[in-house]
C-alpha positions in Angstrom: -50.5 124.8 -10.9 -46.8 124.5 -11.7 -45.6 124.0 -14.9 -44.8 120.2 -16.0 -41.6 118.9 -17.2 -40.3 115.5 -18.9 -38.1 113.8 -16.7 -36.1 110.9 -17.8 -35.4 108.1 -15.3 -33.5 104.6 -15.3 -35.0 102.4 -13.0 -33.9 99.0 -12.4 -32.6 98.6 -15.8 -35.7 100.0 -17.5 -35.9 103.8 -18.8 -39.0 105.7 -18.0 -40.3 109.3 -19.2 -42.6 110.9 -16.5 -44.3 114.3 -16.5 -43.1 116.1 -13.3 -43.1 119.4 -11.7 -39.6 121.0 -11.3 -40.2 121.1 -7.5 -40.7 117.1 -7.5 -38.0 116.3 -9.8 -35.0 116.0 -7.1 -37.5 113.7 -4.9 -38.6 111.5 -8.2 -34.8 111.2 -9.0 -33.8 110.4 -5.3 -36.6 107.9 -5.1 -35.5 106.0 -8.4 -31.7 106.1 -6.9 -33.1 104.4 -3.8 -35.0 102.0 -5.5 -32.0 101.0 -7.7 -29.7 100.8 -4.5 -32.2 98.8 -2.8 -32.3 96.3 -5.7 -28.6 96.3 -6.0 -28.2 95.5 -2.2 -30.5 92.6 -2.5 -28.9 91.5 -5.6 -25.7 91.3 -3.8 -27.1 89.1 -1.0 -29.3 86.7 -3.5 -27.1 86.9 -6.9 -29.2 83.5 -8.2 -32.8 84.8 -7.4 -35.1 85.7 -10.1 -35.3 89.8 -10.8 -39.1 89.7 -10.1 -38.6 88.0 -6.9 -35.8 90.7 -6.1 -38.4 93.4 -6.9 -41.0 91.9 -4.7 -38.2 91.9 -1.7 -37.4 95.6 -2.2 -41.0 96.4 -2.5 -41.8 94.8 0.7 -38.9 96.2 2.6 -39.9 99.4 1.3 -43.7 99.1 2.4 -42.5 98.0 5.9 -40.5 101.0 6.3 -43.3 103.2 5.1 -45.6 101.3 7.7 -43.1 101.9 10.3 -43.1 105.6 9.5 -46.7 106.3 9.3 -47.2 104.2 13.0 -44.4 106.5 14.3 -46.6 110.0 13.1 -49.7 108.4 14.3 -47.9 108.0 17.7 -46.5 111.5 17.2 -49.7 113.3 16.6 -51.2 111.2 19.5 -48.4 112.9 21.4 -49.3 116.3 20.4 -53.2 116.1 21.3 -51.9 114.7 24.4 -49.6 117.8 25.2 -52.2 120.1 23.6 -54.8 119.0 26.2 -52.5 119.0 29.2 -51.8 122.6 28.0 -55.3 123.3 28.4 -55.9 122.0 31.8 -52.9 123.8 32.9 -54.0 127.1 31.5 -57.5 126.5 32.9 -56.0 125.7 36.4 -54.0 128.8 36.4 -56.7 131.2 35.7 
């Protein structure tokens, strides 16, 4: 089990102290930066929108990206299974 460290992050104007592991620290910092950047991007596009609605819009966009990546990974896994089946059939045929 990895040792726990305290990590201070600033996300959307709020400070958070999180427990993390040294190997997760960089990913958490990048995630916070991505969230802050997305929020700032939406803020520039809609400067009068309520902050809570901006957060929802950012969350929706990020979840849409997650779903798209998940779909791509599922398609990739399906292709891997098909390729493995084809390779088995080729090997069986060549014997």
